N, C-alpha and C positions, 0 to 999 in steps of 0.2 A: 481505515485503521491502518495503519502504518505498522508492522509487526518486525522487530529486532529482537536480536537476543542479549545485548547489554546495550542500554542508553546512560550514556554519560550526560550529567548536568554541568557543564564549565568547560573551558578549556584554557584554563590556565596550568600550571604544574603540577597541580595534582588531578587534573582531570586527563591531560594528554599522557599521565604516567600510567593512569588506570586504566584507560584506553589501550594502549598499547601493552600492557600485562594482558588484559583480556582476550586479545588477539593472538598474541604468544601461547594463551593457555588454550586456544582451541576455538576460540568464537569466531563465526566468518561473517556475521551480522554483528557489526559494533558501530555506533553512531555518537557524536559527541554535536550538542548543542550549545552554543554559545551567543549570549545578547549582544557583545561586542563587534567589531569590524572584522575582528582578526584573532587569530589565535594569541596565545601566549601572557595573557593575562595581565596581573600588575607588575609581570618584569620586566615589559616592554617599556615602563617608565623609568625603571632601575638600572640607570645605567654607569652605575657605581662599581667596582671588581668587589669580590670578595665572595663570590657565589662557586659552586662545586669543588671546593677545597676535599669535602670528603665524599664526593660522589665522584667525581672525577679525577682528584688528585690533582688540580691544577686551578687558578684563579680565573675567574670568568667574569664579565659584565651581568646583569641580567640579562638582556637581550642576547647574548650568545647563548647561555644555559637554557632558554627558551627555545633558543632554536634546534639544539642538540637534539630536543624531542618533537619539534617540529618537523623536522627531518624524517624522524623514525617515524611520526603517523602517515607523513608522505610516502614513504618506502614502502609501510603495509597498508598503502591504500586503503584508510582508516577515513571515512567522509566527516567534516566537519560541517557543519551547519551555522553559520554565523549571521548574525543581525537576528536571532531567533531569542524570543524570550520564552520562557516557561512558564504557564500560567497556576498550571496545579499539577501534583501527581496525586494519585490514589493509590487506597492501599494495596488495590491490587496491581500496581504496577502501570496504569493507565496514565500516558503523560500528555497533556494539553499543553501545546505552543503557538505560537503567533509570530509571522516575520513577513515585512513587505513582501517578498518575492513568492512566500508559497501561501500566504492568508493564515488561516486558523488548522494545524495539524492537530491528529491524535495520533501518539504511537501507544501500541501493547507492546512492553516489554518482559522479558522474564527476568530479566535481573536490572537493577538503576544504581547508580554510582552516583551520589550526590557530592559535587567538589564546585560549590559556589562561593567560595573564600569566606572574606571578612569584609566589613566597613568599619570607616573609620567612626568616634563616639563624636559627634559635634558641638559645637558651642551650645545649643539648648539644652544640654545635659549637664550642662555645668552651672548655670545659674547664676552666671557673671554678671553683678549690674550695672548698667551703661547703656547707650541707647543703641542701635543698629547700624553703626558706620561700615563704609566698604574698607577693607584692610582686613579683616578677619578671615582666614584661611586655617582649613586643616592642612596636616605637613603635606598627605597625598597630593590633596588639589594643587598644593603650591607645587608637589614634584612635578606632574604632570604639565602646567604650566609653562615650569622653566624648561623641563627636559624634551617636552615632545610640542609643546605649542610655541616656544622661542620667547615667554614671555615672562617678564620678572614683576611679580606683583609688588614688592616695596623694596626701600633702599634702606631702611631703619627696621630690624626685625628684634620680637623681643619673641622668644620658644617658650610656650606654657607647656610642660609634661617632658620627658626624656625617656617618650620609648625611641625604637631604634629609627623609625622614619624621621622623628624631631632631630635626632643626633646627626642624621648623615644629611637632611637640609640643613642645616646650620653649618656646615660643612661647605656645602653646594651652593649656599645662598652666598657665602664669603668668596669663593672661586669667581661669583658672578659680580662680584666686587661691592654687594650689600654689606652693611656693618650689623652684625648679629653682638647684641648689646648684652644677652644672658638668656640662658637656660631656665627654668625655673619648675622645681618638681614639688608635689605637696610632701610627696614621701620623704621620709631621711635616706633613701637608698634611689638609685636608680632604676627607673625598669627597662632598661636598654641594656646589651651587652658590655662587657668592658671596655672592650676592643674599639667598639663604636666611640667610649666615653673617649678612652686617648688618643682616636686619631681622629674625632671630629670637632672636639673641645679642645683638650688639654693642648693639641698641636697647634690652634689657632688662638691661645688667648681667651677662650669664651669660656665666663665665668658659669659653673654649676650651683646653683644657689638649691640646696636642700631644704625639706622642711620651708617651704615657701609656694605663696602662690599669687596669681593675678584677682584682686579684690574690686577694680573698677578699670572700665574701659573707659577711656575721654575722647571727645572726637563726637561731631553730630553727623558730619557728609562723610568724611576719612578720620581713620584713626588718628588721633594725635601723642596719645601717650596711655601710658596702663601705672594703674597703682599696685605695688607690689609689697607684701606681706608676709613676715616670718610666721608661722604657726606651730602651737603647743603640742604636747604629745597628744591633744584630740583631735587634733588639724584645725583648730578654731586660731582665727587671727589673733595675734598679739597686740593691742594697743600702743601705739609709739612706736612701731616698729615699720611705718611705711616707708617706701622709695618710689620715687618716680622716676621712669623712664620714657624718655620722649621717642617716640617711633611712629612709623608710620605704617605698619603692619604686626599683627600679633597670628603668631603661626601656632596650631594646638596639636600638639602629640598626646593626647590622653586615654587612648587606649584604643582597641581595636573588640568589633563583637561581629561573632560568627555568623552569616547570611543564613539563616534558618527557618525563613519564613515558609518555602516550600517543606522543609523537613516537618513542619507542624501540621500542614496540610495532608501528607501522607499518613499522618497518627504517628510521629516516630517522637519519641519520649527525649526530652533535653535534659543536660546536668545541669543543676544551677549554680555547678562551681565554674564550668569550663564554657558556657554556653552552648554547646556542640551537643551531638547527639551521643545518649549512651551506645556503647558498640562493646562487643566481645573482641579477639584477638585477630579476628578475621576481618574487623571493620563493617560485620553486619550489625544492624540496628535492631533493635525489639521486633520490626517491623520483617517478615521474612523476604529477604529477596530485595530489600533495600540496604545500600553500605555506604557509609561516608567518609571521608581523608579528607588531607588538608585543611588549612585554615577555618573550614566551615566545621571539623571536629572540634580542634583546638589552636588556639594561636600558636603558630610555632616560632621560632628564632631562626631557624636555619631550612632553606629550600631544599638542600640537600636530603633532609630527614623527611620533608614532605613527599618527595618522590620515592624514597623507602617504604612510605606507609602505605603510599597509594598503590603501588604495584601489589603491595599485599590484599586491599581493598579489589584489584582489578583481577587477579587470580582468583579469589575466593569469588566475587559475582560471575566468572565463566563458570567456577567447578557449578554454581547456582543453577544458571542456564541451562547446562549442560546435562546435569543430573536432576534438575528437577528439584533440588532442595534437600538438606540434609534431615535425619530424622529427630526424634527427640535425643540431644547429647548432654550431658552433663556439664552445667557450668559454673566455674570456681568463681562467687565475688570477689574484686579487689577494692579495696578499703583504704582512704586514704587515714594514716595516723598523725600521728604528733608531728608539728613543720611542716606537713605536705597539704598540697591544695591541686584538688584536679587531677588526679591519676588517670593516663588512659592506657590502656582500656578497662570497661571495669568490669568485666567479666572474661575469664580465660576458658576455652573450649576444652576440655578432657581429651578431644579425639581429634585435633586440628591438623591440616595437611602440612603444615611449614612445621620444621625440627625446630625452629627459633619464637621465641614470645618475647615481643619488644614491647617494654614499660617505658612510661615517661610522666614526669611530674614536672610542677614548679613548687619552690619550697615557700612556705606561707612566711616567711622573713628572714633575716638575715642571721646566719648562723656559721661562727667562726671556728676550724679547727673542729670539724663536725663530722661523722659518719653517717649516712642513711643507709638504710637495709629493707628487704625484700624478707619476711617473715611469717610463716604459718603457725601459731601457737608460738611452742618456745623453739620450734626449728628455724632457723637463719636461714634461708635459703642464696642471701646474695648478700654482702655489705660493703661497701665503698666509703674512703675515706675521701673529704674532700678541705681544701685550706679555709675556701669561702664558700656557704650557700646563700645566693640570694633570686629574690623573686624574678629578678629580669634576667636570670638564665637558665632553662628547663634542664633538667637531668633526663638521660635517658639511657636504658641499659636491655641488653639483648639475652635471655636466659633460655636454656635447654629446656624443652617441653617437659620432658621427664622428671624435673624437678617440682612438677607438680603434680603429677601422678598420687592418687588417694586422697589429697587434701581436700577440705571442706570452707576455707577460705584465706584468703591472703591477706596481709596489710602493709602499706609502703611507710615507712613513718622517718624520721630524722631524732638523732640521739646525739646527746652533746658531747661523749668521750667513747673510745672503745672500752673504758671499764664499766660503764652502763649497760653495756650487752651484756 
């Protein structure tokens, strides 16, 4: 049995930031376990710029952003054990892992930080008719092939789904000489950031077909083409709207799923909306001493906010490890109101260590010239105007903890106009 104070599962941007924060908070025995060959997580294949604008006030590529935290981990002498797969986490924070170098290991941790990230939704989840030809890739797999392996998935591409990875790969494939025929989105709005729609599609003349979907994949050995149809308000294909695109590659960008198999083994309760653990504002789950952060908690738009959230988790995990955990503290429930899906955290501690409480959520639909607010009963704690709210862009606010003193519950909601408040 190997004893540690804070054990972090995952060496992506969330895990690295959490480990650094735990060390700076006074924990000497911090350990990161990572199943990949090197730290950095998904950022290592994200060679495009756009990272770090909020955190470092400069534009970095994914590897550059990751390296800033890897350098800090090395400077703090925090061990990162790569090529190590975590197999099980118990409710009393016993962590079982296996690696080629060390075989089976069992760790006893005073606190555990879950930072396993997320995975892409595969073709099997979409039920698209057709055979199983070569040439169907998730956008993340294609990104790794192009950016890290130096391989081209294909030359004529249709992208299904308008998630950020799919948008970015539309541009990347164009840079590499491929022809991206269209980006096809089932919903009447894009699920990606507006800046990525402009910079990755509009700037290269790639059409975005909203309220459309792929209804058939043609080809037996290799993709030969796809049939695209328009859908109605019930997302049912409209007869007679068929379009055929001759292509050799179908790239899927149809959503991300938090990697929470280990969370379930630890007895952590998952949110049916976010797919990640339910947490309080310290990022602690319902299992004492088990914390969660990053995309395993909820899918983020920006890695800058992953780092901020993970530092909160790391500091709280260190406090739990050094102090043996907090006693019974009143928790204020946070509920999704009209127009809001998946507000995080789901609870706010009445006696947290940080002065600020960060709340984030995704709009449930598209709302123009709308206000969103945080309220408790008739008391409005915060209100904010937006020209447009869309599910593709999450909203985030930091509020003073004193605002929540004496409250029994909080609701986050969208209202269509200020007069309705």
